[in-house]
N, CA and C of each residue as an Amber inpcrd file, in Angstrom:
protein
   774
  27.9350000  13.4220000  93.7310000  29.1820000  12.9640000  94.3680000
  30.1380000  12.4120000  93.3150000  29.5420000  11.6080000  92.4110000
  30.3840000  11.0400000  91.3630000  31.0190000  12.1370000  90.5220000
  30.2280000  13.1680000  90.1950000  30.7370000  14.2860000  89.3720000
  31.8760000  15.0000000  90.0920000  31.7480000  15.1870000  91.4130000
  32.7870000  15.8640000  92.1900000  34.0540000  15.0320000  92.2070000
  33.9280000  13.6940000  92.3740000  35.1130000  12.8320000  92.3670000
  35.8150000  12.8670000  91.0310000  35.0160000  12.9080000  89.9520000
  35.5980000  12.9490000  88.6060000  36.4140000  14.2230000  88.3920000
  35.8790000  15.3640000  88.8440000  36.5800000  16.6440000  88.6740000
  37.8680000  16.6630000  89.4800000  37.8400000  16.0620000  90.6730000
  39.0470000  16.0270000  91.5070000  40.1270000  15.2060000  90.8330000
  39.7200000  14.0380000  90.2670000  40.6910000  13.1640000  89.5800000
  41.3090000  13.8780000  88.3830000  40.4790000  14.6080000  87.5950000
  40.9810000  15.3460000  86.4070000  41.9640000  16.4230000  86.8320000
  41.6160000  17.1360000  87.9080000  42.4860000  18.2190000  88.3820000
  43.8400000  17.6750000  88.8100000  43.8120000  16.5500000  89.5720000
  45.0730000  15.9540000  90.0420000  45.9200000  15.5050000  88.8660000
  45.2850000  14.9540000  87.8400000  46.0050000  14.4810000  86.6500000
  46.6780000  15.6300000  85.9210000  45.9410000  16.7430000  85.7910000
  46.4850000  17.9090000  85.0780000  47.6600000  18.5040000  85.8390000
  47.5190000  18.6050000  87.1620000  48.6110000  19.1540000  87.9760000
  49.8410000  18.2720000  87.8620000  49.6160000  16.9680000  87.8800000
  50.7400000  16.0330000  87.7830000  51.4300000  16.1620000  86.4340000
  50.6290000  16.3280000  85.3850000  51.1910000  16.4480000  84.0370000
  52.0140000  17.7120000  83.9060000  51.4620000  18.8610000  84.3650000
  52.1890000  20.1280000  84.2990000  53.4640000  20.0460000  85.1100000
  53.3820000  19.3760000  86.2740000  54.5600000  19.2470000  87.1270000
  55.6400000  18.4590000  86.4210000  55.2620000  17.3780000  85.7170000
  56.2470000  16.5790000  84.9930000  56.8480000  17.3750000  83.8530000
  56.0120000  18.1430000  83.1380000  56.5220000  18.9580000  82.0410000
  57.5190000  19.9850000  82.5540000  57.2040000  20.6170000  83.6570000
  58.0940000  21.6390000  84.2190000  59.4160000  21.0320000  84.6430000
  59.3090000  19.8370000  85.3260000  60.5220000  19.1800000  85.7790000
  61.3870000  18.7520000  84.5970000  60.7380000  18.2520000  83.5310000
  61.4880000  17.8260000  82.3570000  62.1490000  19.0210000  81.6800000
  61.4380000  20.1410000  81.5980000  61.9820000  21.3350000  80.9620000
  63.1600000  21.8680000  81.7560000  63.0240000  21.8820000  83.0780000
  64.1060000  22.3720000  83.9260000  65.3320000  21.4790000  83.7850000
  65.0850000  20.1600000  83.7590000  66.1890000  19.2290000  83.6150000
  66.8650000  19.4070000  82.2510000  66.0240000  19.6140000  81.2130000
  66.5580000  19.7980000  79.8710000  67.4040000  21.0610000  79.8070000
  66.9190000  22.1470000  80.4220000  67.6340000  23.4210000  80.3800000
  69.0240000  23.2960000  80.9900000  69.1160000  22.6730000  82.1490000
  70.3910000  22.5940000  82.8520000  71.2850000  21.4740000  82.3470000
  70.7260000  20.5570000  81.5590000  71.5360000  19.4460000  81.0640000
  71.9790000  19.6460000  79.6220000  71.4860000  20.6880000  78.9410000
  71.8270000  20.9340000  77.5440000  72.7550000  22.1310000  77.4310000
  74.0080000  21.9090000  77.1000000  74.9830000  23.0010000  77.0430000
  74.5860000  24.1080000  76.0800000  73.8810000  23.7790000  74.9880000
  73.5470000  24.7820000  73.9880000  72.6350000  25.8690000  74.5250000
  71.9670000  25.6130000  75.6440000  71.0820000  26.6140000  76.2150000
  71.8280000  27.5930000  77.1030000  73.0960000  27.3380000  77.3570000
  73.8680000  28.2060000  78.2210000  74.6230000  29.2350000  77.3740000
  74.8180000  30.4600000  77.8670000  75.6150000  31.4500000  77.1340000
  77.0430000  30.9520000  76.9920000  77.5310000  30.8740000  75.7660000
  78.8780000  30.3740000  75.5030000  79.6420000  31.4130000  74.7010000
  80.8220000  31.7580000  75.1790000  81.6940000  32.6900000  74.4640000
  82.4850000  31.9110000  73.4210000  82.1340000  32.1180000  72.1470000
  82.7960000  31.3920000  71.0560000  83.7650000  32.2750000  70.2870000
  84.1520000  33.3800000  70.8710000  85.0160000  34.3210000  70.1640000
  86.2840000  33.6670000  69.6710000  86.9050000  32.8520000  70.4970000
  88.1850000  32.2520000  70.1410000  88.0290000  30.8390000  69.5640000
  86.7600000  30.3280000  69.4980000  86.5580000  28.9610000  69.0500000
  85.8280000  28.8630000  67.7270000  85.3120000  29.9940000  67.2410000
  84.5340000  29.9790000  66.0110000  85.4850000  30.0890000  64.8250000
  85.6320000  29.0260000  64.0780000  86.5660000  29.0180000  62.9560000
  86.1050000  29.9190000  61.8210000  84.8270000  30.2770000  61.7980000
  84.3150000  31.1320000  60.7360000  84.4890000  32.6120000  61.0540000
  84.9410000  32.9330000  62.2360000  85.1210000  34.3230000  62.6310000
  86.5750000  34.7450000  62.4440000  86.7680000  35.8500000  61.7490000
  88.1160000  36.3710000  61.5020000  88.2870000  37.6600000  62.2970000
  89.2330000  37.6680000  63.1760000  89.5240000  38.8450000  63.9720000
  90.7330000  39.5680000  63.3870000  90.5450000  40.8300000  63.0370000
  91.6250000  41.6230000  62.4720000  92.2370000  42.4640000  63.5780000
  93.4930000  42.2290000  63.8520000  94.1790000  42.9730000  64.8940000
  94.5110000  44.3830000  64.4010000  94.3090000  45.3900000  65.2460000
  94.6930000  46.7600000  64.8650000  96.1790000  46.8020000  64.5340000
  96.5130000  47.4350000  63.4250000  97.9060000  47.3980000  62.9920000
  98.2800000  48.6380000  62.1970000  99.5520000  48.9640000  62.2450000
 100.1430000  49.9800000  61.3800000 100.5370000  49.2670000  60.0920000
  99.8820000  49.6160000  58.9780000 100.1110000  48.9150000  57.7230000
 101.3210000  49.4520000  56.9690000 101.5380000  50.7570000  57.0470000
 102.5730000  51.4000000  56.2420000 103.1550000  52.5680000  57.0180000
 104.4760000  52.7410000  56.9410000 105.1310000  53.8350000  57.6660000
 106.3170000  54.3260000  56.8300000 106.1600000  55.5250000  56.2390000
 107.2200000  56.1030000  55.4090000 107.6300000  57.4430000  56.0210000
 108.6980000  57.4780000  56.7940000 109.1280000  58.7250000  57.4370000
 110.0210000  59.5920000  56.5590000 110.5040000  59.0540000  55.4320000
 111.4010000  59.7730000  54.5230000 112.6650000  60.2520000  55.2420000
 113.2030000  59.4120000  56.0780000 114.4640000  59.7220000  56.7630000
 115.6300000  59.3950000  55.8380000 115.9290000  60.3260000  54.9370000
 117.0250000  60.1870000  53.9880000 116.8320000  59.0260000  53.0150000
 115.6080000  58.4950000  52.9370000 115.3130000  57.4160000  51.9910000
 113.8020000  57.3620000  51.7730000 113.4110000  56.6400000  50.7300000
 111.9930000  56.4520000  50.4370000 111.7000000  54.9730000  50.6180000
 111.3500000  54.5890000  51.8360000 111.1080000  53.1840000  52.1390000
 110.0940000  53.0360000  53.2690000 109.4080000  51.8950000  53.2480000
 108.4490000  51.5540000  54.2930000 109.1990000  50.8780000  55.4360000
 109.1120000  51.4500000  56.6320000 109.8130000  50.8680000  57.7820000
 108.8760000  50.0660000  58.6770000 107.6210000  49.8590000  58.2340000
 106.7110000  49.0290000  59.0150000 107.1150000  47.5680000  58.8760000
 106.4720000  46.6940000  59.6570000 106.7750000  45.2690000  59.5900000
 106.4300000  44.6710000  58.2350000 105.5130000  45.3200000  57.4890000
 105.1160000  44.7990000  56.1850000 106.1840000  45.0130000  55.1220000
 106.9910000  46.0630000  55.2840000 108.0840000  46.3480000  54.3550000
 107.5920000  46.3540000  52.9070000 106.5210000  47.1370000  52.6640000
 105.9740000  47.2220000  51.3100000 106.9740000  47.8820000  50.3580000
 106.9630000  47.4340000  49.1110000 107.8070000  48.0260000  48.0820000
 107.1900000  49.3210000  47.5940000 107.9770000  50.3770000  47.5350000
 107.5030000  51.6830000  47.0790000 108.0200000  51.9140000  45.6640000
 107.0930000  52.0890000  44.7320000 107.4500000  52.3600000  43.3370000
 107.4800000  53.8700000  43.1420000 108.5900000  54.3940000  42.6830000
 108.7370000  55.8280000  42.4660000 108.5670000  56.1490000  40.9890000
 107.9310000  57.2820000  40.7180000 107.7110000  57.7370000  39.3390000
 108.2920000  59.1400000  39.2050000 109.0930000  59.3370000  38.1740000
 109.7800000  60.6050000  38.0050000 111.0850000  60.5890000  38.7870000
 111.8840000  61.5900000  38.5490000 113.1840000  61.6920000  39.2250000
 112.9750000  62.3480000  40.5930000 112.6190000  61.5350000  41.5840000
 112.2420000  62.0550000  42.8930000 113.4540000  62.5050000  43.6980000
 113.2030000  63.4470000  44.5950000 114.2690000  63.9170000  45.4890000
 113.6780000  64.2420000  46.8500000 114.5140000  64.1740000  47.8620000
 114.1130000  64.5400000  49.2130000 114.5050000  65.9800000  49.4910000
 113.7760000  66.6050000  50.4040000 114.0100000  68.0100000  50.7230000
 113.8550000  68.2180000  52.2280000 113.8810000  69.4730000  52.6450000
 113.7590000  69.7830000  54.0770000 112.3350000  69.5240000  54.5580000
 112.2070000  69.0430000  55.7970000 110.8960000  68.8170000  56.3880000
 110.4350000  70.0500000  57.1580000 109.3970000  69.8920000  57.9620000
 108.8320000  71.0280000  58.7050000 109.7600000  71.5250000  59.8000000
 110.8060000  70.7480000  60.1090000 111.8010000  71.1750000  61.0920000
 113.0270000  71.7820000  60.4150000 112.9720000  71.9040000  59.0700000
 114.0710000  72.4320000  58.2660000 115.2860000  71.5020000  58.2590000
 115.0680000  70.2150000  58.4970000 116.1350000  69.2270000  58.3800000
 116.1810000  68.7270000  56.9410000 117.3310000  68.7450000  56.3100000
 117.4700000  68.3340000  54.9180000 117.2440000  66.8440000  54.7370000
 116.7390000  66.4920000  53.5470000 116.5440000  65.0880000  53.1400000
 115.6430000  64.3120000  54.1010000 114.5790000  64.9690000  54.5720000
 113.6680000  64.3420000  55.5350000 112.2060000  64.4000000  55.0910000
 111.9440000  64.8020000  53.8320000 110.5830000  64.8710000  53.3130000
 110.6360000  64.7160000  51.7980000 109.5070000  64.3380000  51.1940000
 109.4530000  64.0630000  49.7600000 108.9570000  65.2900000  48.9940000
 109.7750000  65.7460000  48.0370000 109.3760000  66.8580000  47.1640000
 108.7710000  66.3080000  45.8770000 107.6260000  66.8810000  45.4600000
 106.9600000  66.4900000  44.2270000 106.7800000  67.7350000  43.3580000
 107.1540000  67.6300000  42.0750000 107.2340000  68.8100000  41.2180000
 105.9340000  69.2370000  40.5650000 104.8500000  68.4630000  40.7360000
 103.5730000  68.8450000  40.1510000 103.4640000  68.5510000  38.6680000
 104.4210000  67.8080000  38.1300000 104.4310000  67.5350000  36.6930000
 104.3880000  66.0420000  36.3680000 105.2620000  65.2550000  36.9780000
 105.3080000  63.8340000  36.6390000 105.7670000  62.9550000  37.8020000
 105.8040000  63.5040000  39.0030000 106.3630000  62.7570000  40.1300000
 105.2690000  62.3010000  41.0980000 105.3710000  61.0250000  41.5190000
 104.4850000  60.4750000  42.5450000 105.0400000  59.1450000  42.9970000
 104.4870000  58.6000000  44.0740000 104.8800000  57.2800000  44.5510000
 103.6560000  56.3760000  44.5790000 103.8900000  55.0780000  44.5030000
 102.8110000  54.0930000  44.4130000 103.1860000  52.8610000  45.2160000
 102.2340000  52.3600000  46.0090000 102.4780000  51.1960000  46.8630000
 101.2840000  50.2530000  46.7930000 101.5290000  48.9860000  46.5700000
 100.4740000  47.9710000  46.6360000 100.3740000  47.5080000  48.0880000
  99.3030000  47.9170000  48.7750000  99.1490000  47.5910000  50.1940000
  98.0850000  46.5130000  50.4280000  97.7600000  45.7660000  49.3660000
  96.7450000  44.7110000  49.4400000  95.3530000  45.3240000  49.6320000
  94.3480000  44.4870000  49.5630000  92.9710000  44.9780000  49.6790000
  92.6390000  45.3160000  51.1260000  92.1470000  46.5210000  51.3310000
  91.7510000  46.9880000  52.6600000  90.3010000  47.4640000  52.5900000
  89.4300000  46.8330000  53.3930000  88.0240000  47.2470000  53.3990000
  87.8450000  48.6370000  53.9830000  88.7310000  48.9950000  54.8840000
  88.7000000  50.3240000  55.4910000  90.1110000  50.6700000  55.9250000
  90.3660000  51.9680000  56.1090000  91.7240000  52.3770000  56.4550000
  91.7190000  53.7950000  57.0080000  92.8070000  54.1230000  57.6930000
  93.0410000  55.4810000  58.1890000  94.3930000  55.9450000  57.6730000
  94.4560000  57.1950000  57.2520000  95.6520000  57.7440000  56.6200000
  96.0940000  58.9830000  57.3890000  97.3820000  59.0250000  57.7280000
  97.9660000  60.1760000  58.4210000  99.1970000  60.6310000  57.6390000
  99.3190000  61.9390000  57.4320000 100.4930000  62.4610000  56.7440000
 100.5720000  63.9760000  56.9430000 101.7420000  64.5280000  56.6250000
 101.9600000  65.9720000  56.6030000 102.1360000  66.4110000  55.1590000
 101.6740000  67.6490000  54.8510000 101.8950000  68.1570000  53.5000000
 102.0490000  69.6740000  53.5210000 102.6860000  70.1590000  52.4620000
 102.9090000  71.5990000  52.2650000 102.7250000  71.8670000  50.7810000
 101.6510000  72.5650000  50.4160000 101.3200000  72.8120000  49.0120000
 102.0420000  74.0670000  48.5240000 102.6890000  73.9440000  47.3560000
 103.5460000  75.0230000  46.8780000 102.9080000  75.9440000  45.8580000
 101.8390000  75.5040000  45.1740000 101.2630000  76.3830000  44.1510000
  99.8580000  75.9660000  43.7880000  99.1520000  76.8720000  43.0920000
  97.7850000  76.6230000  42.6770000  97.6600000  75.5850000  41.5880000
  98.7440000  75.1960000  40.9570000  98.6320000  74.1830000  39.9160000
  98.3630000  72.8010000  40.5100000  98.3910000  72.7180000  41.8230000
  98.0140000  71.4670000  42.4920000  96.5100000  71.2600000  42.5370000
  95.7370000  72.2850000  42.1410000  94.2840000  72.1920000  42.2340000
  93.7500000  70.9710000  41.4980000  92.8660000  70.2260000  42.1830000
  92.2210000  69.0140000  41.6930000  93.1670000  67.8080000  41.6690000
  94.3780000  67.9720000  42.1620000  95.2670000  66.8150000  42.3020000
  94.9170000  66.0770000  43.5880000  95.3140000  64.8090000  43.6500000
  95.0720000  64.0180000  44.8580000  96.3340000  63.9940000  45.7130000
  96.1850000  64.3570000  46.9650000  97.2830000  64.1410000  47.9020000
  97.5370000  62.6380000  48.0010000  96.4460000  61.8680000  48.0930000
  96.5600000  60.4170000  47.9990000  95.2950000  59.8370000  47.3990000
  95.4190000  58.6540000  46.8150000  94.2860000  57.9270000  46.2450000
  94.5250000  56.4450000  46.4900000  93.5220000  55.7730000  47.0580000
  93.6250000  54.3300000  47.2780000  92.4820000  53.6130000  46.5620000
  92.8170000  52.4900000  45.9150000  91.7900000  51.6620000  45.2940000
  91.1400000  52.2770000  44.0960000  91.8470000  53.2020000  43.4190000
  91.3190000  53.9030000  42.2450000  90.0150000  54.6000000  42.5890000
  90.1360000  55.6120000  43.4400000  89.0300000  56.4840000  43.8560000
  88.1190000  55.8750000  44.9250000  88.5710000  54.7800000  45.5700000
  87.7930000  54.2530000  46.6900000  87.8230000  55.2550000  47.8470000
  89.0060000  55.7850000  48.1190000  89.1390000  56.8890000  49.0710000
  90.3010000  57.7590000  48.5840000  90.0600000  59.0500000  48.5020000
  91.1040000  59.9760000  48.0630000  90.8950000  61.3250000  48.7260000
  91.9920000  62.0440000  48.9230000  91.9350000  63.3960000  49.4800000
  92.5770000  64.3410000  48.4750000  91.8100000  65.3360000  48.0420000
  92.2270000  66.2210000  46.9630000  92.4730000  67.6510000  47.4320000
  93.3770000  68.3270000  46.7140000  93.4020000  69.7830000  46.7420000
  92.2410000  70.1980000  45.8580000  91.1890000  70.7200000  46.4420000
  89.9040000  70.8200000  45.7430000  89.5310000  72.2730000  45.4570000
  90.2970000  72.9120000  44.5840000  89.9430000  74.2580000  44.1540000
  90.4470000  75.3400000  45.0840000  90.1970000  76.5600000  44.6990000
  90.6940000  77.7300000  45.4130000  89.6270000  78.3070000  46.3260000
  90.0520000  78.8290000  47.4560000  89.1290000  79.5550000  48.3370000
  89.5460000  81.0150000  48.4530000  90.5410000  81.4190000  47.6800000
  91.0530000  82.7910000  47.6960000  92.3940000  82.8270000  47.0010000
  93.0010000  83.9990000  46.8570000  94.2800000  84.0960000  46.1320000
  95.4220000  83.3550000  46.8050000  95.3360000  83.1390000  48.1010000
  96.4340000  82.4650000  48.8120000  95.9640000  81.2460000  49.5930000
  94.7180000  80.8340000  49.3870000  94.1620000  79.7290000  50.1690000
  93.4840000  78.7120000  49.2500000  93.2450000  77.5070000  49.7810000
  92.6230000  76.4430000  49.0010000  91.8460000  75.5220000  49.9230000
  91.0300000  74.6540000  49.3160000  90.2370000  73.6820000  50.0570000
  90.8870000  72.2980000  49.9910000  90.5300000  71.4580000  50.9420000
  90.9010000  70.0400000  50.9130000  89.6290000  69.2220000  51.1130000
  89.4150000  68.2320000  50.2350000  88.2020000  67.4220000  50.2760000
  88.5580000  65.9470000  50.1420000  87.8880000  65.1180000  50.9260000
  88.0360000  63.6700000  50.7970000  86.7910000  63.1030000  50.1220000
  87.0130000  62.2030000  49.1710000  85.9240000  61.5490000  48.4630000
  85.9700000  60.0530000  48.7470000  84.7740000  59.4580000  48.9240000
  84.6480000  58.0260000  49.1550000  83.8700000  57.4140000  47.9940000
  84.5060000  56.4960000  47.2730000  83.8770000  55.8040000  46.1410000
  83.3510000  56.7710000  45.0810000  83.9380000  57.9570000  45.0240000
  83.5190000  58.9970000  44.0840000  82.0570000  59.4080000  44.2620000
  81.4990000  59.1090000  45.4250000  80.0970000  59.4300000  45.6860000
  79.9430000  60.3490000  46.8930000  80.4820000  59.9280000  48.0160000
  80.3450000  60.6980000  49.2510000  81.5030000  61.6830000  49.3880000
  81.1680000  62.9240000  49.6570000  82.1390000  64.0150000  49.7100000
  82.2520000  64.5620000  51.1220000  83.4800000  64.7000000  51.5970000
  83.7320000  65.1970000  52.9420000  84.6730000  66.3980000  52.8580000
  84.1280000  67.5780000  53.0520000  84.9170000  68.8050000  52.9600000
  85.5050000  69.1620000  54.3150000  86.7890000  69.4490000  54.3300000
  87.4180000  69.9130000  55.5640000  87.0190000  71.3580000  55.8140000
  86.4480000  71.6130000  56.9650000  86.0430000  72.9730000  57.3320000
  87.2770000  73.7380000  57.7880000  88.0960000  74.1210000  56.8080000
  89.3910000  74.7200000  57.1320000  89.8970000  75.4560000  55.8970000
  90.5030000  76.6170000  56.1050000  91.1250000  77.3640000  55.0160000
  92.6330000  77.1040000  55.0380000  93.1050000  76.4420000  54.0000000
  94.5220000  76.0890000  53.9060000  95.2820000  77.1790000  53.1360000
  96.5230000  77.4040000  53.5350000  97.3610000  78.3860000  52.8750000
  98.5560000  77.7080000  52.2230000  99.0060000  78.2930000  51.1320000
 100.1920000  77.7700000  50.4610000 101.4380000  77.9910000  51.3150000
 102.4280000  77.1460000  51.0880000 103.7200000  77.2230000  51.7790000
 103.5690000  77.1320000  53.3030000 102.6060000  76.2960000  53.7230000
 102.3620000  76.0820000  55.1470000 102.2060000  74.5800000  55.3960000
 102.7930000  74.1020000  56.4780000 102.6940000  72.6850000  56.8140000
 101.3760000  72.3890000  57.5330000 100.7420000  71.2670000  57.1450000
  99.5130000  70.8070000  57.7980000  99.5910000  69.2980000  58.0280000
  99.0110000  68.8860000  59.1510000  98.8490000  67.4540000  59.3930000
  97.4250000  67.0630000  59.0470000  97.2760000  65.9990000  58.2620000
  95.9690000  65.4960000  57.8470000  95.7900000  64.0730000  58.3600000
  94.6200000  63.8080000  58.9300000  94.2260000  62.4450000  59.2890000
  92.8550000  62.2070000  58.6760000  92.7430000  61.1400000  57.8900000
  91.4840000  60.7880000  57.2240000  91.1910000  59.3280000  57.5080000
  89.9380000  59.0090000  57.8020000  89.5850000  57.6150000  58.0620000
  88.3200000  57.2250000  57.3210000  88.2560000  55.9490000  56.9430000
  87.0220000  55.3600000  56.4230000  86.5390000  54.2640000  57.3580000
  87.2040000  54.0960000  58.4910000  86.8240000  53.0840000  59.4820000
  85.6430000  53.6010000  60.2980000  84.5360000  52.8570000  60.2730000
  83.3530000  53.3550000  60.9690000  82.8020000  54.5640000  60.2390000
  82.5630000  55.6380000  60.9750000  82.0810000  56.8660000  60.3400000
  83.2590000  57.6790000  59.8160000  83.2710000  57.9850000  58.5210000
  84.3850000  58.7320000  57.9290000  84.5670000  60.0950000  58.5930000
  85.8280000  60.5050000  58.7310000  86.1350000  61.7970000  59.3420000
  87.4560000  62.3100000  58.8060000  87.6320000  63.6250000  58.8890000
  88.8920000  64.2490000  58.5170000  89.3100000  65.1880000  59.6370000
  90.5940000  65.1340000  59.9930000  91.1680000  65.9840000  61.0330000
  92.2790000  66.8300000  60.4120000  92.3610000  68.0810000  60.8530000
  93.4360000  68.9770000  60.4300000  94.1610000  69.4700000  61.6710000
  95.4480000  69.2130000  61.7190000  96.2700000  69.6240000  62.8640000
  95.6880000  69.1650000  64.1950000  95.2390000  67.9190000  64.2100000
  94.7680000  67.3030000  65.4380000  93.3320000  67.5840000  65.8270000
  92.6180000  68.4140000  65.0410000  91.2360000  68.7640000  65.3620000
  90.3010000  68.2980000  64.2550000  89.1350000  67.7650000  64.6650000
  88.1800000  67.2990000  63.6620000  87.6930000  68.4740000  62.8200000
  87.7340000  68.2800000  61.4800000  87.3070000  69.3400000  60.5600000
  86.1190000  68.9080000  59.7110000  85.5820000  67.7180000  59.9760000
  84.4070000  67.2580000  59.2500000  84.2150000  65.7700000  59.4100000
  82.9670000  65.2970000  59.2530000  82.6850000  63.8680000  59.2670000
  81.4160000  63.5930000  58.4880000  81.1550000  62.3020000  58.2570000
  79.9530000  61.8430000  57.5760000  79.2270000  60.9020000  58.5130000
  77.9330000  61.1360000  58.7020000  77.1710000  60.3730000  59.6830000
  76.6120000  59.0790000  59.1060000  77.4870000  58.2630000  58.5410000
  77.0890000  56.9330000  58.0980000  78.3480000  56.1120000  57.8530000
  78.1800000  54.7960000  57.8570000  79.2990000  53.9170000  57.5750000
  79.4660000  53.7470000  56.0730000  80.7130000  53.6480000  55.6260000
  81.0020000  53.5120000  54.2000000  81.9540000  52.3440000  53.9910000
  81.5890000  51.4540000  53.0750000  82.4720000  50.3580000  52.6800000
  83.1480000  50.7500000  51.3760000  84.4630000  50.6440000  51.3350000
  85.2160000  51.0580000  50.1600000  85.0020000  50.0820000  49.0040000
  84.7230000  50.6370000  47.8220000  84.6280000  49.8430000  46.6000000
  85.9790000  49.9020000  45.8920000  86.7760000  48.8730000  46.0890000
  88.1710000  48.8990000  45.6550000  88.3060000  48.3220000  44.2490000
  88.8740000  49.1250000  43.3390000  89.1360000  48.6480000  41.9800000
  90.5000000  47.9810000  41.8870000  91.4330000  48.4160000  42.7180000
  92.7360000  47.7640000  42.8180000  93.2900000  48.0370000  44.2080000
  94.4690000  47.5040000  44.5100000  95.0170000  47.6360000  45.8580000
  96.1650000  48.6470000  45.9200000  96.2310000  49.5270000  44.9400000
  97.3190000  50.4930000  44.8780000  97.0010000  51.7670000  45.6590000
  97.9850000  52.2250000  46.4090000  97.9160000  53.5050000  47.1160000
  98.8790000  54.4560000  46.4250000  98.3590000  55.6010000  45.9790000
  99.1490000  56.5770000  45.2340000  99.2080000  57.8770000  46.0180000
 100.3920000  58.4270000  46.1610000 100.5740000  59.7480000  46.7530000
 101.1620000  60.6750000  45.6950000 100.4650000  61.7860000  45.4340000
 101.0420000  62.8090000  44.5730000 100.3300000  63.0820000  43.2780000
  99.2700000  62.3470000  42.9680000  98.5300000  62.6510000  41.7400000
  97.1250000  62.0630000  41.8280000  96.2330000  62.5980000  40.9780000
  94.8960000  62.0380000  40.8720000  94.9520000  60.8070000  39.9740000
  93.9640000  59.9340000  40.1000000  93.8930000  58.7260000  39.2870000
  92.6130000  58.7970000  38.4620000  92.7710000  58.8760000  37.1520000
  91.6390000  59.0280000  36.2380000  91.6690000  57.9430000  35.1730000
  90.5180000  57.7220000  34.5350000  90.4620000  56.7610000  33.4380000
  91.3510000  57.2180000  32.2930000  91.3180000  58.5210000  32.0090000
  92.1560000  59.1090000  30.9740000  93.3770000  59.7380000  31.6300000
  94.5550000  59.2320000  31.3290000  95.7790000  59.7380000  31.9570000
  95.9940000  61.2200000  31.6890000  95.4740000  61.7230000  30.5910000
  95.6360000  63.1390000  30.2750000  94.8690000  64.0420000  31.2300000
  93.9050000  63.4640000  31.9590000  93.1070000  64.2550000  32.9060000
  93.7000000  64.2610000  34.3140000  94.7510000  63.5080000  34.5120000
  95.3390000  63.3970000  35.8480000  96.1100000  64.6610000  36.2250000
  95.9460000  65.0760000  37.4900000  96.6030000  66.2670000  38.0060000
  97.6320000  65.8510000  39.0550000  98.7760000  66.5310000  39.0540000
  99.8700000  66.1870000  39.9470000 100.0070000  67.2150000  41.0630000
 100.3210000  66.7200000  42.2400000 100.5000000  67.5940000  43.4010000
 101.8730000  68.2580000  43.3500000 101.8800000  69.5760000  43.6330000
 103.1280000  70.3210000  43.6910000 103.3670000  70.7520000  45.1350000
 104.3810000  70.1690000  45.7470000 104.6670000  70.5170000  47.1340000
 105.4820000  69.4360000  47.8180000 105.3220000  69.3370000  49.1290000
 106.1160000  68.4100000  49.9340000 105.1810000  67.5540000  50.7860000
 105.4900000  66.2560000  50.8930000 104.7250000  65.3090000  51.7100000
 105.6900000  64.6140000  52.6630000 105.2120000  64.3420000  53.8730000
 106.1020000  63.7530000  54.8780000 105.3200000  62.8490000  55.8290000
 106.0340000  61.9370000  56.4550000 105.5210000  61.0930000  57.5450000
 104.1830000  60.4340000  57.2180000 104.1860000  59.5940000  56.1960000
 102.9820000  58.8720000  55.7990000 102.8060000  57.6470000  56.6890000
 101.6130000  57.5070000  57.2560000 101.2770000  56.3250000  58.0580000
  99.8830000  55.8490000  57.6630000  99.7430000  54.5370000  57.4630000
  98.4570000  53.9410000  57.1350000  98.1140000  52.9170000  58.2110000
  96.8890000  53.0000000  58.7410000  96.4110000  52.0800000  59.7790000
  95.1920000  51.3260000  59.2580000  94.9150000  50.1570000  59.8270000
  93.7170000  49.4020000  59.4420000  92.5830000  49.6000000  60.4400000
  92.6530000  50.6350000  61.2390000  91.6210000  50.9100000  62.2340000
  91.5160000  52.4310000  62.4480000  90.4540000  52.8490000  63.1010000
  90.2540000  54.2640000  63.4040000  91.0040000  54.6340000  64.6740000
  91.8110000  55.6570000  64.6070000  92.5660000  56.1020000  65.7700000
  91.6600000  56.8890000  66.7130000  92.0140000  56.9100000  67.9800000
  91.2940000  57.7180000  68.9510000  91.7170000  59.1740000  68.8130000
  90.9500000  60.0680000  69.4030000  91.3190000  61.4910000  69.3810000
  92.6930000  61.7060000  70.0090000  92.9760000  60.9420000  71.0440000
  94.2740000  61.0680000  71.6990000  95.4000000  60.6510000  70.7580000
  95.2090000  59.5390000  70.0530000  96.2390000  59.0640000  69.1230000
  96.4480000  60.0430000  67.9770000  95.3590000  60.6350000  67.4840000
  95.4760000  61.6190000  66.4070000  96.2460000  62.8380000  66.9030000
  95.9280000  63.2760000  68.1150000  96.6470000  64.4070000  68.6990000
  98.1180000  64.1110000  68.8920000  98.4290000  62.8730000  69.2500000
  99.8290000  62.4960000  69.4460000 100.6010000  62.5250000  68.1310000
  99.9510000  62.1370000  67.0330000 100.6030000  62.2070000  65.7340000
 100.9090000  63.6550000  65.3530000  99.9600000  64.5360000  65.6340000
 100.1690000  65.9420000  65.3170000 101.2250000  66.5850000  66.2140000
 101.2050000  66.2220000  67.4900000 102.1200000  66.8440000  68.4540000
 103.4140000  66.0720000  68.6490000 103.6440000  65.0860000  67.8060000
 104.8330000  64.2490000  67.9700000 106.0910000  65.0900000  67.9910000
 106.9910000  64.7380000  68.8870000 108.2640000  65.4680000  69.0030000
 109.0980000  65.2470000  67.7480000 110.0990000  66.0600000  67.5980000
 110.9780000  65.9530000  66.4400000 111.5860000  64.5640000  66.3650000
 111.5780000  63.9900000  65.1580000 112.0760000  62.6280000  64.9650000
 113.5440000  62.5330000  65.3110000 113.9020000  61.3860000  65.8160000
 115.3150000  61.0870000  66.0590000 115.8250000  60.3510000  64.8220000
 116.8510000  60.8850000  64.2100000 117.3820000  60.2810000  63.0040000
 118.0750000  58.9680000  63.3270000 118.0150000  58.0620000  62.3930000
 118.6900000  56.7760000  62.5590000 120.2070000  56.9600000  62.4540000
């Protein structure tokens, strides 16, 4: 009998203890704010939110200037001139002679970026020249050799390591729209359609913050190649555009002159 009474007392004590622990834990859970899901998106001072933005916009409407809110200074090299664009409107696109002409813009350090522009290549001497180069080979798109007597390739390079070939045969004296991104998974679009991508994320290794249109950037200046042709409607974004936005850039109606 004594043994049975002892076991009953022990059992009651254990149940009481577990009950107190449970009650204390429940009280602690509901009384401690840190245990509740808290949205700190707007309250975390260590978190930096980068708003999607148009960083650079050069339409070449009778001038060579950035019309974005940043109003970046454009440094011109060589005796540059404007020419007819894809609509045959005079003084609406930038002509580059393939010898000593290019433009350069300091757009600050960008971990990733998307580039949209139109171009028309005039000759084979543009081979191995860069349509554009940012960060001294962090991201560049080149006229990358010949694919035939009247055609050529276009290739984007990331950090001089990862190569992205556009699955497209380009022809001389023809206008093309190019969209290239390093935001998320790198991709290249030609005339509104995806022409290649890389199935991994790439962080740009930036040597400087200069964006160059019209020539390659090499350690030895004698090795640099210049683009021969016409470039128009340069736009730089700090985010990856949607397929719809890329299509809208390609299908954009004729510009209204200022």
